[in-house]
Each structure stands twice: as structure tokens, then as C-alpha cells.
C-alpha positions in Angstrom: -27.1 28.1 121.0 -27.8 30.3 117.9 -30.6 29.4 115.5 -28.8 28.4 112.3 -32.0 27.9 110.4 -32.3 31.6 109.9 -28.7 32.1 108.8 -28.7 29.7 105.9 -28.7 31.4 102.5 -31.4 30.3 100.2 -30.8 30.7 96.5 -32.9 33.3 94.7 -35.1 32.0 91.9 -36.0 33.7 88.5 -34.2 35.3 85.6 -32.2 38.5 85.6 -33.0 41.4 83.2 -29.9 40.6 81.1 -31.0 37.0 80.6 -34.5 38.0 79.6 -33.1 40.6 77.1 -30.8 38.1 75.5 -33.6 35.5 75.1 -35.9 38.2 73.6 -33.2 39.3 71.2 -32.6 35.7 70.0 -36.4 35.2 69.5 -36.6 38.5 67.6 -33.8 37.4 65.2 -35.5 34.0 64.6 -38.8 35.6 64.0 -37.3 37.9 61.4 -35.8 35.0 59.5 -39.1 33.1 59.7 -41.2 36.0 58.4 -38.8 36.8 55.5 -38.7 33.2 54.5 -42.5 32.9 54.7 -43.0 35.9 52.5 -40.8 34.4 49.8 -42.8 31.2 50.0 -46.0 33.1 49.5 -44.6 34.9 46.4 -43.6 31.6 44.9 -47.0 30.1 45.6 -48.8 33.0 44.0 -46.5 32.6 40.9 -47.3 28.9 40.7 -51.0 29.8 40.8 -50.5 32.3 38.0 -48.7 29.8 35.8 -51.4 27.2 36.4 -54.2 29.8 35.6 -52.6 30.7 32.3 -52.1 27.1 31.4 -55.8 26.4 32.1 -56.8 29.4 29.9 -54.4 28.2 27.2 -56.1 24.8 27.2 -59.4 26.5 26.8 -58.1 28.6 23.9 -57.0 25.5 22.1 -60.4 23.9 22.6 -62.0 27.0 21.2 -59.6 27.0 18.3 -60.5 23.4 17.5 -64.2 24.4 17.3 -63.8 27.7 15.3 -60.4 27.6 13.6 -59.6 31.0 15.3 -58.9 32.2 18.8 -61.5 34.4 20.5 -61.2 38.2 20.1 -59.8 40.4 22.8 -61.0 43.6 24.3 -58.7 45.7 26.5 -56.6 42.7 27.4 -59.6 40.5 28.1 -61.0 37.4 26.3 -64.2 38.1 24.4 -66.3 35.1 25.1 -68.5 35.3 28.2 -70.4 34.1 26.2 -68.9 34.4 22.8 -72.2 34.6 21.1 -72.8 38.1 22.7 -69.2 39.3 22.3 -68.9 40.2 26.0 -65.4 40.5 27.5 -64.7 38.0 30.3 -63.8 39.7 33.5 -60.7 38.1 35.1 -61.8 36.0 38.1 -65.5 35.8 37.1 -67.6 34.7 34.2 -67.8 31.6 32.1 -65.9 31.3 28.9 -68.5 29.6 26.7 -70.2 29.6 23.3 -73.5 28.4 24.8 -72.8 24.9 23.4 -69.4 24.2 25.0 -68.2 25.4 28.4 -64.5 26.1 27.9 -63.8 27.5 31.4 -66.4 27.5 34.2 -64.8 30.6 35.9 -62.2 32.5 34.0 -59.2 32.7 36.5 -58.0 36.0 37.9 -54.7 37.1 39.3 -54.3 36.1 43.0 -53.2 39.7 43.8 -56.3 41.9 43.5 -54.5 44.9 42.1 -53.0 42.9 39.2 -54.6 41.4 36.2 -53.8 38.9 33.4 -53.6 40.2 29.8 -54.9 38.4 26.7 -53.7 39.4 23.2 -54.6 38.2 19.7 -54.6 39.6 16.2 -57.7 40.6 14.2 -57.9 37.2 12.5 -57.5 35.2 15.7 -54.5 33.3 14.3 -52.5 33.4 17.6 -52.9 34.3 21.2 -50.6 35.6 24.0 -51.4 35.4 27.7 -49.4 37.5 30.1 -49.0 37.7 33.9 -46.7 39.4 36.3 -44.5 37.1 38.4 -43.3 38.3 41.8 -40.2 36.2 42.1 -37.4 37.9 40.1 -35.4 34.6 40.2 -38.1 32.6 38.5 -36.6 30.7 35.5 -39.7 31.2 33.4 -39.5 35.0 33.3 -39.3 36.4 29.7 -36.8 39.0 28.7 -39.2 41.1 26.6 -42.1 42.2 28.8 -45.6 43.2 27.9 -46.3 46.7 29.3 -50.1 46.2 29.6 -50.1 44.6 33.0 -51.7 46.7 35.7 -49.1 48.2 38.0 -46.1 46.7 36.2 -44.8 45.1 33.1 -45.9 41.5 32.5 -42.9 39.2 32.7 -44.4 35.7 32.0 -46.3 34.5 29.0 -47.9 31.5 27.5 -48.6 31.7 23.7 -50.1 29.6 21.0 -47.6 27.4 19.2 -47.3 29.6 16.2 -46.0 32.7 18.0 -43.5 33.8 20.7 -44.0 36.1 23.6 
């Protein structure tokens, strides 16, 4: 009698090359969608940070105006007031905006993108101020139509101003 045990076909286990290539292709497409979506979320988060920073600076400007009936001077797009008694320009991202009696901002915010900077503008009398930033998301509803060209690397397209002026 023949040994049937050796003649029984056993199924092969594992994946074929075609199956592996299909799975890798699907994973590649999904990774592309995830990465592109994640990049957009990061841009929107940096833009939200910029808006928050400028609002914080605007609040400090109003506090300063209440004390001195004028907004602080500007020097090359920076606020003069670190401290205001020595007429030193505040570097974005460092320095305290203070008059030695009142601390208006503990650390003057800086743009979250190191190559970019905020811009502060005022007139010689300190009757108004304009704060500018560059938003990365072109679909942001707060983008202004008339951009300030003083932003580093690009034109500023977002502004917060004192109540008596427009961007």
C-alpha cells in the first residue's frame, strides 16, 4: 500500500509579491493624504498663534495709551519700549515691554516662523498704531486686501490696528 501521507498537498503560507505591492501602494496613498492634511493643520495653528500674539500686543498698546495718551514709538517695525524710559526697541520674541512702573508684556511675542517677523507702525505723535503679520493660509477670512510690504520675506496680509485707523 502506498504512503498517502507524503502525497497530500499542503497549502503554501505567506503573501505574494503582487499582494505586498498593492498593500504598500495603498499605505503610500494614505500617508500622502495624512501628511498633506497635517501640514495644513500646522499652518492654521501658526496663524492662530499669530492672531493671538497681535491681540496680546494690541491690548498692551491700549494699556500704554491709557497711561501716556500716546502709543509708543517705533523703530524699524519694532516697538520702542523695552523699557520705554531708555527708548530701546523691543526685539520680537524677547524683551519686556515696560515703563519701569508698569509691565505691559512680560515677553514681547515673536512670529512662530523664525524667518518671519511682526511689524509695528505708528505716526510721529503716537495717535494710532498698526500691527502686521504674515498669515500662511491663503483662505483665511481675516486676510486684508491691502498688504504691508515691510514683513520679512513677504508682504504682511493680516493687521490689528487702533480703533482710530484702518489697515
